[in-house]
N, CA, C and O atoms as a GROMACS GRO file, in nm:
protein
  640
    1MET      N    1  -1.112   1.686   1.518
    1MET     CA    2  -1.036   1.664   1.397
    1MET      C    3  -0.925   1.564   1.428
    1MET      O    4  -0.869   1.564   1.538
    2ARG      N    5  -0.896   1.484   1.333
    2ARG     CA    6  -0.793   1.382   1.346
    2ARG      C    7  -0.666   1.428   1.274
    2ARG      O    8  -0.674   1.486   1.166
    3LEU      N    9  -0.549   1.404   1.334
    3LEU     CA   10  -0.421   1.430   1.269
    3LEU      C   11  -0.356   1.297   1.235
    3LEU      O   12  -0.348   1.207   1.319
    4LEU      N   13  -0.309   1.286   1.113
    4LEU     CA   14  -0.236   1.167   1.070
    4LEU      C   15  -0.102   1.209   1.015
    4LEU      O   16  -0.090   1.309   0.945
    5ILE      N   17  -0.001   1.131   1.048
    5ILE     CA   18   0.129   1.146   0.985
    5ILE      C   19   0.152   1.018   0.908
    5ILE      O   20   0.163   0.910   0.966
    6ALA      N   21   0.159   1.030   0.777
    6ALA     CA   22   0.182   0.916   0.689
    6ALA      C   23   0.326   0.925   0.639
    6ALA      O   24   0.362   1.022   0.572
    7ALA      N   25   0.406   0.825   0.671
    7ALA     CA   26   0.549   0.834   0.643
    7ALA      C   27   0.600   0.706   0.580
    7ALA      O   28   0.554   0.596   0.609
    8VAL      N   29   0.698   0.724   0.492
    8VAL     CA   30   0.771   0.610   0.437
    8VAL      C   31   0.881   0.576   0.536
    8VAL      O   32   0.957   0.663   0.578
    9GLY      N   33   0.889   0.451   0.574
    9GLY     CA   34   0.993   0.405   0.666
    9GLY      C   35   0.944   0.402   0.809
    9GLY      O   36   0.846   0.466   0.846
   10ARG      N   37   1.016   0.326   0.887
   10ARG     CA   38   0.981   0.308   1.027
   10ARG      C   39   1.088   0.368   1.117
   10ARG      O   40   1.207   0.366   1.086
   11LEU      N   41   1.041   0.421   1.229
   11LEU     CA   42   1.136   0.464   1.331
   11LEU      C   43   1.168   0.342   1.416
   11LEU      O   44   1.079   0.283   1.478
   12LYS      N   45   1.293   0.306   1.419
   12LYS     CA   46   1.336   0.192   1.500
   12LYS      C   47   1.351   0.236   1.645
   12LYS      O   48   1.361   0.355   1.674
   13ALA      N   49   1.353   0.139   1.735
   13ALA     CA   50   1.372   0.168   1.877
   13ALA      C   51   1.503   0.243   1.895
   13ALA      O   52   1.604   0.211   1.831
   14GLY      N   53   1.501   0.342   1.982
   14GLY     CA   54   1.620   0.422   2.007
   14GLY      C   55   1.581   0.564   2.043
   14GLY      O   56   1.463   0.593   2.062
   15PRO      N   57   1.680   0.653   2.052
   15PRO     CA   58   1.652   0.790   2.096
   15PRO      C   59   1.558   0.866   2.005
   15PRO      O   60   1.478   0.947   2.053
   16GLU      N   61   1.565   0.843   1.874
   16GLU     CA   62   1.474   0.914   1.782
   16GLU      C   63   1.330   0.872   1.809
   16GLU      O   64   1.241   0.956   1.814
   17ARG      N   65   1.308   0.743   1.825
   17ARG     CA   66   1.173   0.692   1.853
   17ARG      C   67   1.122   0.745   1.987
   17ARG      O   68   1.006   0.784   1.999
   18ASP      N   69   1.211   0.746   2.086
   18ASP     CA   70   1.172   0.796   2.218
   18ASP      C   71   1.129   0.942   2.211
   18ASP      O   72   1.029   0.981   2.271
   19LEU      N   73   1.205   1.023   2.138
   19LEU     CA   74   1.172   1.165   2.126
   19LEU      C   75   1.042   1.184   2.048
   19LEU      O   76   0.959   1.267   2.085
   20ALA      N   77   1.025   1.110   1.940
   20ALA     CA   78   0.900   1.118   1.863
   20ALA      C   79   0.781   1.079   1.950
   20ALA      O   80   0.678   1.145   1.947
   21ASP      N   81   0.796   0.973   2.027
   21ASP     CA   82   0.687   0.928   2.116
   21ASP      C   83   0.655   1.033   2.222
   21ASP      O   84   0.539   1.054   2.256
   22ARG      N   85   0.759   1.100   2.273
   22ARG     CA   86   0.737   1.202   2.375
   22ARG      C   87   0.654   1.318   2.318
   22ARG      O   88   0.560   1.363   2.382
   23TYR      N   89   0.689   1.366   2.197
   23TYR     CA   90   0.612   1.475   2.137
   23TYR      C   91   0.472   1.430   2.098
   23TYR      O   92   0.376   1.507   2.110
   24ARG      N   93   0.459   1.308   2.052
   24ARG     CA   94   0.325   1.256   2.017
   24ARG      C   95   0.237   1.250   2.141
   24ARG      O   96   0.121   1.290   2.136
   25ASP      N   97   0.290   1.201   2.252
   25ASP     CA   98   0.214   1.195   2.377
   25ASP      C   99   0.171   1.334   2.422
   25ASP      O  100   0.056   1.355   2.460
   26ARG      N  101   0.263   1.429   2.417
   26ARG     CA  102   0.231   1.567   2.455
   26ARG      C  103   0.122   1.624   2.364
   26ARG      O  104   0.028   1.689   2.410
   27LEU      N  105   0.136   1.598   2.234
   27LEU     CA  106   0.040   1.646   2.136
   27LEU      C  107  -0.098   1.588   2.162
   27LEU      O  108  -0.198   1.659   2.158
   28GLU      N  109  -0.104   1.457   2.189
   28GLU     CA  110  -0.234   1.393   2.215
   28GLU      C  111  -0.301   1.452   2.338
   28GLU      O  112  -0.420   1.484   2.335
   29LYS      N  113  -0.225   1.467   2.446
   29LYS     CA  114  -0.283   1.519   2.571
   29LYS      C  115  -0.328   1.663   2.556
   29LYS      O  116  -0.438   1.698   2.599
   30SER      N  117  -0.246   1.747   2.495
   30SER     CA  118  -0.281   1.889   2.479
   30SER      C  119  -0.385   1.910   2.370
   30SER      O  120  -0.466   2.002   2.379
   31GLY      N  121  -0.384   1.826   2.270
   31GLY     CA  122  -0.474   1.843   2.156
   31GLY      C  123  -0.620   1.821   2.188
   31GLY      O  124  -0.707   1.880   2.124
   32ARG      N  125  -0.649   1.736   2.285
   32ARG     CA  126  -0.789   1.709   2.320
   32ARG      C  127  -0.863   1.837   2.358
   32ARG      O  128  -0.980   1.854   2.325
   33ALA      N  129  -0.793   1.926   2.428
   33ALA     CA  130  -0.857   2.050   2.474
   33ALA      C  131  -0.897   2.144   2.361
   33ALA      O  132  -0.984   2.229   2.379
   34ILE      N  133  -0.835   2.128   2.245
   34ILE     CA  134  -0.868   2.217   2.133
   34ILE      C  135  -0.938   2.144   2.019
   34ILE      O  136  -0.950   2.197   1.908
   35GLY      N  137  -0.985   2.022   2.045
   35GLY     CA  138  -1.065   1.951   1.945
   35GLY      C  139  -0.992   1.853   1.857
   35GLY      O  140  -1.045   1.813   1.753
   36LEU      N  141  -0.871   1.814   1.895
   36LEU     CA  142  -0.802   1.709   1.820
   36LEU      C  143  -0.831   1.577   1.890
   36LEU      O  144  -0.800   1.560   2.007
   37ARG      N  145  -0.893   1.483   1.817
   37ARG     CA  146  -0.935   1.361   1.883
   37ARG      C  147  -0.839   1.245   1.867
   37ARG      O  148  -0.834   1.158   1.954
   38ASP      N  149  -0.764   1.240   1.761
   38ASP     CA  150  -0.670   1.130   1.739
   38ASP      C  151  -0.544   1.182   1.673
   38ASP      O  152  -0.548   1.272   1.590
   39ILE      N  153  -0.432   1.124   1.713
   39ILE     CA  154  -0.303   1.152   1.648
   39ILE      C  155  -0.250   1.015   1.608
   39ILE      O  156  -0.208   0.936   1.692
   40ASP      N  157  -0.251   0.987   1.478
   40ASP     CA  158  -0.207   0.857   1.430
   40ASP      C  159  -0.084   0.871   1.342
   40ASP      O  160  -0.073   0.964   1.262
   41ILE      N  161   0.007   0.778   1.358
   41ILE     CA  162   0.124   0.771   1.271
   41ILE      C  163   0.113   0.641   1.191
   41ILE      O  164   0.110   0.532   1.248
   42LEU      N  165   0.107   0.657   1.060
   42LEU     CA  166   0.094   0.543   0.971
   42LEU      C  167   0.224   0.529   0.892
   42LEU      O  168   0.265   0.621   0.821
   43GLU      N  169   0.288   0.416   0.905
   43GLU     CA  170   0.416   0.393   0.839
   43GLU      C  171   0.398   0.291   0.726
   43GLU      O  172   0.333   0.188   0.743
   44ILE      N  173   0.458   0.322   0.613
   44ILE     CA  174   0.460   0.225   0.503
   44ILE      C  175   0.605   0.186   0.478
   44ILE      O  176   0.698   0.260   0.508
   45ARG      N  177   0.621   0.068   0.424
   45ARG     CA  178   0.757   0.021   0.393
   45ARG      C  179   0.813   0.092   0.271
   45ARG      O  180   0.739   0.132   0.180
   46GLU      N  181   0.944   0.107   0.271
   46GLU     CA  182   1.009   0.160   0.151
   46GLU      C  183   0.992   0.060   0.039
   46GLU      O  184   0.999  -0.061   0.061
   47SER      N  185   0.969   0.110  -0.080
   47SER     CA  186   0.957   0.024  -0.197
   47SER      C  187   1.090  -0.047  -0.223
   47SER      O  188   1.197   0.008  -0.196
   48ARG      N  189   1.082  -0.165  -0.275
   48ARG     CA  190   1.202  -0.241  -0.311
   48ARG      C  191   1.232  -0.238  -0.461
   48ARG      O  192   1.320  -0.309  -0.510
   49ALA      N  193   1.159  -0.153  -0.534
   49ALA     CA  194   1.181  -0.142  -0.678
   49ALA      C  195   1.323  -0.094  -0.705
   49ALA      O  196   1.380  -0.018  -0.626
   50GLU      N  197   1.380  -0.138  -0.816
   50GLU     CA  198   1.518  -0.099  -0.849
   50GLU      C  199   1.531   0.046  -0.891
   50GLU      O  200   1.624   0.114  -0.849
   51ALA      N  201   1.439   0.093  -0.973
   51ALA     CA  202   1.448   0.229  -1.025
   51ALA      C  203   1.389   0.329  -0.925
   51ALA      O  204   1.283   0.304  -0.866
   52ALA      N  205   1.459   0.441  -0.906
   52ALA     CA  206   1.413   0.544  -0.812
   52ALA      C  207   1.274   0.596  -0.848
   52ALA      O  208   1.191   0.618  -0.760
   53SER      N  209   1.248   0.614  -0.977
   53SER     CA  210   1.118   0.666  -1.019
   53SER      C  211   1.006   0.567  -0.984
   53SER      O  212   0.896   0.608  -0.947
   54ARG      N  213   1.035   0.440  -0.995
   54ARG     CA  214   0.936   0.337  -0.960
   54ARG      C  215   0.913   0.333  -0.808
   54ARG      O  216   0.799   0.319  -0.762
   55ARG      N  217   1.022   0.345  -0.730
   55ARG     CA  218   1.009   0.348  -0.584
   55ARG      C  219   0.922   0.467  -0.541
   55ARG      O  220   0.832   0.453  -0.459
   56MET      N  221   0.951   0.582  -0.599
   56MET     CA  222   0.877   0.704  -0.567
   56MET      C  223   0.728   0.685  -0.600
   56MET      O  224   0.643   0.723  -0.520
   57LEU      N  225   0.698   0.628  -0.714
   57LEU     CA  226   0.560   0.608  -0.755
   57LEU      C  227   0.489   0.510  -0.662
   57LEU      O  228   0.377   0.537  -0.617
   58GLU      N  229   0.551   0.397  -0.633
   58GLU     CA  230   0.489   0.296  -0.546
   58GLU      C  231   0.463   0.352  -0.407
   58GLU      O  232   0.356   0.330  -0.349
   59GLU      N  233   0.560   0.424  -0.353
   59GLU     CA  234   0.543   0.481  -0.219
   59GLU      C  235   0.434   0.588  -0.218
   59GLU      O  236   0.355   0.597  -0.124
   60SER      N  237   0.430   0.669  -0.323
   60SER     CA  238   0.330   0.774  -0.331
   60SER      C  239   0.189   0.717  -0.343
   60SER      O  240   0.095   0.771  -0.285
   61ILE      N  241   0.174   0.609  -0.416
   61ILE     CA  242   0.043   0.543  -0.427
   61ILE      C  243   0.002   0.490  -0.290
   61ILE      O  244  -0.113   0.508  -0.249
   62ALA      N  245   0.093   0.425  -0.220
   62ALA     CA  246   0.062   0.372  -0.087
   62ALA      C  247   0.025   0.484   0.010
   62ALA      O  248  -0.067   0.468   0.090
   63LEU      N  249   0.096   0.595   0.004
   63LEU     CA  250   0.066   0.708   0.091
   63LEU      C  251  -0.070   0.770   0.056
   63LEU      O  252  -0.147   0.803   0.146
   64THR      N  253  -0.098   0.784  -0.072
   64THR     CA  254  -0.226   0.840  -0.116
   64THR      C  255  -0.342   0.756  -0.064
   64THR      O  256  -0.447   0.809  -0.028
   65ASN      N  257  -0.324   0.625  -0.062
   65ASN     CA  258  -0.430   0.536  -0.015
   65ASN      C  259  -0.461   0.552   0.134
   65ASN      O  260  -0.564   0.504   0.181
   66LEU      N  261  -0.374   0.619   0.208
   66LEU     CA  262  -0.395   0.641   0.351
   66LEU      C  263  -0.474   0.768   0.381
   66LEU      O  264  -0.514   0.791   0.495
   67VAL      N  265  -0.496   0.850   0.279
   67VAL     CA  266  -0.563   0.980   0.298
   67VAL      C  267  -0.715   0.960   0.299
   67VAL      O  268  -0.772   0.917   0.199
   68PRO      N  269  -0.780   0.991   0.412
   68PRO     CA  270  -0.926   0.976   0.418
   68PRO      C  271  -0.997   1.080   0.331
   68PRO      O  272  -0.942   1.186   0.302
   69ASP      N  273  -1.118   1.048   0.291
   69ASP     CA  274  -1.200   1.142   0.213
   69ASP      C  275  -1.220   1.270   0.292
   69ASP      O  276  -1.246   1.267   0.412
   70GLY      N  277  -1.208   1.383   0.224
   70GLY     CA  278  -1.231   1.513   0.285
   70GLY      C  279  -1.116   1.567   0.367
   70GLY      O  280  -1.127   1.675   0.424
   71ALA      N  281  -1.007   1.494   0.374
   71ALA     CA  282  -0.893   1.536   0.455
   71ALA      C  283  -0.812   1.645   0.384
   71ALA      O  284  -0.807   1.650   0.262
   72THR      N  285  -0.751   1.729   0.464
   72THR     CA  286  -0.653   1.824   0.414
   72THR      C  287  -0.521   1.748   0.403
   72THR      O  288  -0.485   1.672   0.493
   73THR      N  289  -0.450   1.768   0.294
   73THR     CA  290  -0.322   1.698   0.273
   73THR      C  291  -0.208   1.799   0.276
   73THR      O  292  -0.209   1.897   0.202
   74VAL      N  293  -0.110   1.773   0.362
   74VAL     CA  294   0.008   1.857   0.374
   74VAL      C  295   0.130   1.770   0.344
   74VAL      O  296   0.151   1.667   0.408
   75VAL      N  297   0.208   1.811   0.247
   75VAL     CA  298   0.327   1.737   0.206
   75VAL      C  299   0.450   1.808   0.260
   75VAL      O  300   0.461   1.931   0.253
   76LEU      N  301   0.543   1.730   0.316
   76LEU     CA  302   0.672   1.786   0.357
   76LEU      C  303   0.770   1.767   0.242
   76LEU      O  304   0.790   1.655   0.195
   77ASP      N  305   0.830   1.877   0.197
   77ASP     CA  306   0.922   1.873   0.084
   77ASP      C  307   1.016   1.991   0.098
   77ASP      O  308   0.973   2.101   0.134
   78GLU      N  309   1.144   1.970   0.070
   78GLU     CA  310   1.241   2.079   0.090
   78GLU      C  311   1.216   2.200   0.000
   78GLU      O  312   1.271   2.307   0.024
   79ARG      N  313   1.134   2.184  -0.103
   79ARG     CA  314   1.099   2.296  -0.190
   79ARG      C  315   0.967   2.360  -0.149
   79ARG      O  316   0.914   2.445  -0.221
   80GLY      N  317   0.915   2.320  -0.035
   80GLY     CA  318   0.789   2.375   0.013
   80GLY      C  319   0.807   2.509   0.079
   80GLY      O  320   0.916   2.566   0.082
   81GLU      N  321   0.698   2.559   0.132
   81GLU     CA  322   0.694   2.688   0.198
   81GLU      C  323   0.748   2.674   0.341
   81GLU      O  324   0.709   2.583   0.414
   82SER      N  325   0.835   2.765   0.380
   82SER     CA  326   0.886   2.767   0.517
   82SER      C  327   0.791   2.850   0.602
   82SER      O  328   0.778   2.971   0.584
   83LEU      N  329   0.725   2.785   0.694
   83LEU     CA  330   0.628   2.852   0.780
   83LEU      C  331   0.683   2.866   0.920
   83LEU      O  332   0.753   2.778   0.970
   84ASP      N  333   0.653   2.978   0.984
   84ASP     CA  334   0.689   2.990   1.125
   84ASP      C  335   0.582   2.917   1.208
   84ASP      O  336   0.479   2.876   1.156
   85SER      N  337   0.611   2.903   1.336
   85SER     CA  338   0.522   2.825   1.424
   85SER      C  339   0.383   2.887   1.434
   85SER      O  340   0.284   2.815   1.440
   86LEU      N  341   0.375   3.019   1.436
   86LEU     CA  342   0.245   3.084   1.442
   86LEU      C  343   0.162   3.055   1.317
   86LEU      O  344   0.041   3.034   1.326
   87SER      N  345   0.226   3.052   1.201
   87SER     CA  346   0.154   3.020   1.077
   87SER      C  347   0.104   2.876   1.078
   87SER      O  348  -0.006   2.848   1.032
   88ILE      N  349   0.184   2.786   1.130
   88ILE     CA  350   0.140   2.646   1.140
   88ILE      C  351   0.019   2.638   1.232
   88ILE      O  352  -0.078   2.568   1.200
   89SER      N  353   0.022   2.708   1.344
   89SER     CA  354  -0.093   2.704   1.436
   89SER      C  355  -0.216   2.768   1.372
   89SER      O  356  -0.327   2.719   1.391
   90ASN      N  357  -0.198   2.875   1.296
   90ASN     CA  358  -0.312   2.938   1.227
   90ASN      C  359  -0.373   2.845   1.123
   90ASN      O  360  -0.495   2.839   1.109
   91ASN      N  361  -0.287   2.773   1.050
   91ASN     CA  362  -0.339   2.674   0.955
   91ASN      C  363  -0.418   2.566   1.028
   91ASN      O  364  -0.528   2.530   0.986
   92LEU      N  365  -0.361   2.514   1.136
   92LEU     CA  366  -0.428   2.410   1.214
   92LEU      C  367  -0.565   2.459   1.264
   92LEU      O  368  -0.664   2.387   1.257
   93ARG      N  369  -0.568   2.582   1.314
   93ARG     CA  370  -0.694   2.640   1.362
   93ARG      C  371  -0.795   2.648   1.246
   93ARG      O  372  -0.911   2.611   1.263
   94GLY      N  373  -0.750   2.695   1.131
   94GLY     CA  374  -0.840   2.708   1.016
   94GLY      C  375  -0.898   2.575   0.972
   94GLY      O  376  -1.017   2.565   0.941
   95TRP      N  377  -0.813   2.472   0.968
   95TRP     CA  378  -0.862   2.340   0.928
   95TRP      C  379  -0.961   2.286   1.030
   95TRP      O  380  -1.064   2.229   0.994
   96ARG      N  381  -0.929   2.304   1.156
   96ARG     CA  382  -1.020   2.258   1.263
   96ARG      C  383  -1.152   2.333   1.255
   96ARG      O  384  -1.259   2.271   1.262
   97ASP      N  385  -1.146   2.464   1.241
   97ASP     CA  386  -1.268   2.546   1.241
   97ASP      C  387  -1.353   2.525   1.116
   97ASP      O  388  -1.473   2.552   1.118
   98SER      N  389  -1.292   2.476   1.009
   98SER     CA  390  -1.370   2.448   0.888
   98SER      C  391  -1.425   2.305   0.889
   98SER      O  392  -1.474   2.256   0.787
   99ALA      N  393  -1.415   2.240   1.003
   99ALA     CA  394  -1.471   2.106   1.025
   99ALA      C  395  -1.410   2.000   0.933
   99ALA      O  396  -1.479   1.908   0.890
  100ARG      N  397  -1.284   2.014   0.902
  100ARG     CA  398  -1.216   1.909   0.827
  100ARG      C  399  -1.211   1.784   0.914
  100ARG      O  400  -1.184   1.793   1.034
  101PRO      N  401  -1.238   1.666   0.856
  101PRO     CA  402  -1.235   1.544   0.938
  101PRO      C  403  -1.093   1.507   0.980
  101PRO      O  404  -1.071   1.446   1.084
  102ALA      N  405  -0.997   1.544   0.895
  102ALA     CA  406  -0.858   1.504   0.923
  102ALA      C  407  -0.762   1.594   0.846
  102ALA      O  408  -0.797   1.654   0.745
  103VAL      N  409  -0.641   1.600   0.900
  103VAL     CA  410  -0.529   1.660   0.828
  103VAL      C  411  -0.422   1.553   0.823
  103VAL      O  412  -0.385   1.496   0.926
  104VAL      N  413  -0.373   1.526   0.702
  104VAL     CA  414  -0.271   1.424   0.682
  104VAL      C  415  -0.141   1.492   0.641
  104VAL      O  416  -0.136   1.565   0.542
  105PHE      N  417  -0.036   1.467   0.720
  105PHE     CA  418   0.097   1.517   0.689
  105PHE      C  419   0.175   1.402   0.627
  105PHE      O  420   0.184   1.294   0.686
  106ILE      N  421   0.229   1.424   0.508
  106ILE     CA  422   0.295   1.317   0.433
  106ILE      C  423   0.445   1.342   0.428
  106ILE      O  424   0.491   1.448   0.386
  107ILE      N  425   0.520   1.240   0.471
  107ILE     CA  426   0.666   1.244   0.467
  107ILE      C  427   0.712   1.133   0.373
  107ILE      O  428   0.689   1.015   0.401
  108GLY      N  429   0.776   1.170   0.263
  108GLY     CA  430   0.820   1.072   0.164
  108GLY      C  431   0.948   1.002   0.205
  108GLY      O  432   1.008   1.031   0.309
  109GLY      N  433   0.989   0.911   0.120
  109GLY     CA  434   1.111   0.835   0.142
  109GLY      C  435   1.232   0.906   0.082
  109GLY      O  436   1.222   1.023   0.042
  110PRO      N  437   1.345   0.837   0.074
  110PRO     CA  438   1.469   0.897   0.024
  110PRO      C  439   1.459   0.951  -0.120
  110PRO      O  440   1.532   1.043  -0.157
  111ASP      N  441   1.369   0.894  -0.199
  111ASP     CA  442   1.356   0.937  -0.338
  111ASP      C  443   1.253   1.048  -0.355
  111ASP      O  444   1.237   1.101  -0.465
  112GLY      N  445   1.185   1.084  -0.248
  112GLY     CA  446   1.085   1.189  -0.256
  112GLY      C  447   0.947   1.135  -0.290
  112GLY      O  448   0.921   1.015  -0.278
  113LEU      N  449   0.861   1.226  -0.332
  113LEU     CA  450   0.722   1.192  -0.364
  113LEU      C  451   0.695   1.216  -0.511
  113LEU      O  452   0.756   1.303  -0.574
  114ALA      N  453   0.603   1.139  -0.564
  114ALA     CA  454   0.565   1.156  -0.705
  114ALA      C  455   0.504   1.294  -0.725
  114ALA      O  456   0.433   1.345  -0.638
  115PRO      N  457   0.530   1.355  -0.840
  115PRO     CA  458   0.474   1.489  -0.868
  115PRO      C  459   0.322   1.495  -0.855
  115PRO      O  460   0.268   1.597  -0.815
  116GLU      N  461   0.253   1.386  -0.889
  116GLU     CA  462   0.107   1.384  -0.880
  116GLU      C  463   0.060   1.400  -0.735
  116GLU      O  464  -0.040   1.468  -0.708
  117LEU      N  465   0.130   1.337  -0.642
  117LEU     CA  466   0.094   1.349  -0.501
  117LEU      C  467   0.123   1.491  -0.451
  117LEU      O  468   0.042   1.549  -0.379
  118LYS      N  469   0.236   1.545  -0.490
  118LYS     CA  470   0.268   1.682  -0.449
  118LYS      C  471   0.167   1.781  -0.505
  118LYS      O  472   0.129   1.876  -0.437
  119ALA      N  473   0.123   1.759  -0.628
  119ALA     CA  474   0.030   1.852  -0.694
  119ALA      C  475  -0.107   1.853  -0.627
  119ALA      O  476  -0.176   1.955  -0.628
  120ARG      N  477  -0.147   1.742  -0.568
  120ARG     CA  478  -0.280   1.738  -0.507
  120ARG      C  479  -0.280   1.782  -0.361
  120ARG      O  480  -0.386   1.786  -0.298
  121ALA      N  481  -0.164   1.814  -0.308
  121ALA     CA  482  -0.155   1.859  -0.168
  121ALA      C  483  -0.220   1.997  -0.152
  121ALA      O  484  -0.212   2.081  -0.242
  122ASN      N  485  -0.283   2.018  -0.039
  122ASN     CA  486  -0.340   2.149  -0.007
  122ASN      C  487  -0.232   2.246   0.035
  122ASN      O  488  -0.247   2.367   0.019
  123LEU      N  489  -0.121   2.193   0.089
  123LEU     CA  490  -0.011   2.276   0.135
  123LEU      C  491   0.117   2.193   0.129
  123LEU      O  492   0.117   2.074   0.160
  124THR      N  493   0.226   2.256   0.088
  124THR     CA  494   0.357   2.192   0.089
  124THR      C  495   0.447   2.277   0.178
  124THR      O  496   0.465   2.396   0.154
  125ILE      N  497   0.503   2.213   0.280
  125ILE     CA  498   0.587   2.287   0.374
  125ILE      C  499   0.727   2.227   0.379
  125ILE      O  500   0.749   2.110   0.346
  126ALA      N  501   0.822   2.311   0.420
  126ALA     CA  502   0.961   2.270   0.435
  126ALA      C  503   1.010   2.316   0.572
  126ALA      O  504   0.965   2.417   0.626
  127PHE      N  505   1.103   2.240   0.625
  127PHE     CA  506   1.173   2.282   0.746
  127PHE      C  507   1.308   2.338   0.704
  127PHE      O  508   1.413   2.284   0.738
  128GLY      N  509   1.303   2.447   0.628
  128GLY     CA  510   1.423   2.509   0.574
  128GLY      C  511   1.461   2.448   0.440
  128GLY      O  512   1.392   2.359   0.390
  129ALA      N  513   1.569   2.497   0.384
  129ALA     CA  514   1.612   2.453   0.251
  129ALA      C  515   1.688   2.320   0.254
  129ALA      O  516   1.707   2.257   0.150
  130ALA      N  517   1.729   2.278   0.372
  130ALA     CA  518   1.807   2.154   0.383
  130ALA      C  519   1.716   2.032   0.367
  130ALA      O  520   1.596   2.039   0.391
  131THR      N  521   1.776   1.923   0.326
  131THR     CA  522   1.708   1.794   0.322
  131THR      C  523   1.735   1.724   0.455
  131THR      O  524   1.849   1.714   0.499
  132TRP      N  525   1.628   1.676   0.520
  132TRP     CA  526   1.640   1.612   0.651
  132TRP      C  527   1.608   1.463   0.639
  132TRP      O  528   1.523   1.424   0.559
  133PRO      N  529   1.674   1.380   0.718
  133PRO     CA  530   1.635   1.238   0.722
  133PRO      C  531   1.490   1.228   0.769
  133PRO      O  532   1.444   1.310   0.849
  134HIS      N  533   1.418   1.127   0.719
  134HIS     CA  534   1.275   1.119   0.753
  134HIS      C  535   1.253   1.105   0.904
  134HIS      O  536   1.150   1.149   0.954
  135GLN      N  537   1.348   1.045   0.975
  135GLN     CA  538   1.332   1.032   1.120
  135GLN      C  539   1.329   1.171   1.186
  135GLN      O  540   1.244   1.198   1.270
  136LEU      N  541   1.422   1.257   1.146
  136LEU     CA  542   1.426   1.392   1.204
  136LEU      C  543   1.309   1.477   1.156
  136LEU      O  544   1.254   1.556   1.233
  137ALA      N  545   1.270   1.460   1.032
  137ALA     CA  546   1.156   1.536   0.980
  137ALA      C  547   1.030   1.501   1.060
  137ALA      O  548   0.949   1.589   1.091
  138ARG      N  549   1.014   1.375   1.094
  138ARG     CA  550   0.898   1.334   1.171
  138ARG      C  551   0.901   1.396   1.312
  138ARG      O  552   0.799   1.444   1.361
  139ILE      N  553   1.018   1.394   1.374
  139ILE     CA  554   1.031   1.452   1.508
  139ILE      C  555   1.004   1.603   1.502
  139ILE      O  556   0.934   1.657   1.587
  140MET      N  557   1.061   1.671   1.403
  140MET     CA  558   1.039   1.816   1.390
  140MET      C  559   0.892   1.846   1.365
  140MET      O  560   0.838   1.944   1.418
  141LEU      N  561   0.826   1.765   1.284
  141LEU     CA  562   0.683   1.785   1.258
  141LEU      C  563   0.603   1.766   1.387
  141LEU      O  564   0.517   1.849   1.418
  142LEU      N  565   0.629   1.660   1.460
  142LEU     CA  566   0.557   1.637   1.585
  142LEU      C  567   0.579   1.752   1.684
  142LEU      O  568   0.485   1.795   1.752
  143GLU      N  569   0.702   1.801   1.692
  143GLU     CA  570   0.730   1.913   1.782
  143GLU      C  571   0.654   2.038   1.737
  143GLU      O  572   0.597   2.109   1.820
  144GLN      N  573   0.651   2.065   1.607
  144GLN     CA  574   0.581   2.184   1.558
  144GLN      C  575   0.430   2.172   1.576
  144GLN      O  576   0.363   2.271   1.603
  145LEU      N  577   0.377   2.053   1.561
  145LEU     CA  578   0.234   2.033   1.586
  145LEU      C  579   0.202   2.052   1.734
  145LEU      O  580   0.100   2.112   1.769
  146TYR      N  581   0.289   2.000   1.820
  146TYR     CA  582   0.271   2.021   1.963
  146TYR      C  583   0.279   2.171   1.995
  146TYR      O  584   0.198   2.223   2.071
  147ARG      N  585   0.376   2.238   1.937
  147ARG     CA  586   0.392   2.383   1.958
  147ARG      C  587   0.266   2.456   1.909
  147ARG      O  588   0.218   2.547   1.977
  148ALA      N  589   0.213   2.417   1.794
  148ALA     CA  590   0.092   2.481   1.741
  148ALA      C  591  -0.025   2.464   1.836
  148ALA      O  592  -0.102   2.557   1.858
  149VAL      N  593  -0.037   2.346   1.894
  149VAL     CA  594  -0.145   2.320   1.989
  149VAL      C  595  -0.128   2.407   2.114
  149VAL      O  596  -0.225   2.459   2.169
  150THR      N  597  -0.003   2.421   2.160
  150THR     CA  598   0.018   2.504   2.279
  150THR      C  599  -0.011   2.651   2.249
  150THR      O  600  -0.061   2.722   2.336
  151ILE      N  601   0.018   2.696   2.128
  151ILE     CA  602  -0.017   2.833   2.089
  151ILE      C  603  -0.168   2.850   2.092
  151ILE      O  604  -0.219   2.949   2.145
  152LEU      N  605  -0.240   2.754   2.034
  152LEU     CA  606  -0.386   2.764   2.026
  152LEU      C  607  -0.453   2.756   2.163
  152LEU      O  608  -0.561   2.811   2.183
  153SER      N  609  -0.390   2.686   2.255
  153SER     CA  610  -0.450   2.671   2.388
  153SER      C  611  -0.397   2.772   2.489
  153SER      O  612  -0.439   2.772   2.605
  154GLY      N  613  -0.304   2.859   2.448
  154GLY     CA  614  -0.250   2.960   2.536
  154GLY      C  615  -0.149   2.908   2.637
  154GLY      O  616  -0.121   2.975   2.737
  155HIS      N  617  -0.094   2.792   2.612
  155HIS     CA  618   0.007   2.731   2.700
  155HIS      C  619   0.140   2.805   2.680
  155HIS      O  620   0.169   2.846   2.568
  156PRO      N  621   0.220   2.823   2.785
  156PRO     CA  622   0.343   2.902   2.772
  156PRO      C  623   0.461   2.831   2.704
  156PRO      O  624   0.570   2.889   2.699
  157TYR      N  625   0.444   2.710   2.652
  157TYR     CA  626   0.555   2.641   2.585
  157TYR      C  627   0.616   2.729   2.476
  157TYR      O  628   0.738   2.739   2.464
  158HIS      N  629   0.528   2.793   2.396
  158HIS     CA  630   0.577   2.881   2.289
  158HIS      C  631   0.583   3.024   2.343
  158HIS      O  632   0.482   3.081   2.383
  159ARG      N  633   0.701   3.078   2.343
  159ARG     CA  634   0.720   3.217   2.391
  159ARG      C  635   0.766   3.303   2.274
  159ARG      O  636   0.884   3.303   2.238
  160ALA      N  637   0.674   3.376   2.216
  160ALA     CA  638   0.706   3.459   2.100
  160ALA      C  639   0.743   3.599   2.142
  160ALA      O  640   0.773   3.683   2.057
   0.00000   0.00000   0.00000
């Protein structure tokens, strides 16, 4: 199964990028053992439209176009469900075991995601009630995916 993170905005060089790369590398290496073949991060540019609603729509269309056929879609949104690490790993296991070709995690821009994109998601998750910058949300997602893989492979990184 392939994992994709589709995000509005780019991580610039610096400590955030370094940390994201570190978790992505760990995820790729550990994920192979449990059937994850690719971990891709797809970045789109923030819309330059003047109106927030137009920016949200343009970005959501661009993100939707990145979702492969048959993929599970997971949207990150502060109004989503707060899942613990074990629940994330159980979801990942279920998607893998049901032979999904890919799981796409979508991180919107500052204006959020269009309601139509949120409505078609298979799952909407939140990292608590707070709003996080997309750079931190991406790092937290990568860490949680790495943690989920370590849970599934029996690695001691996650100590419950």
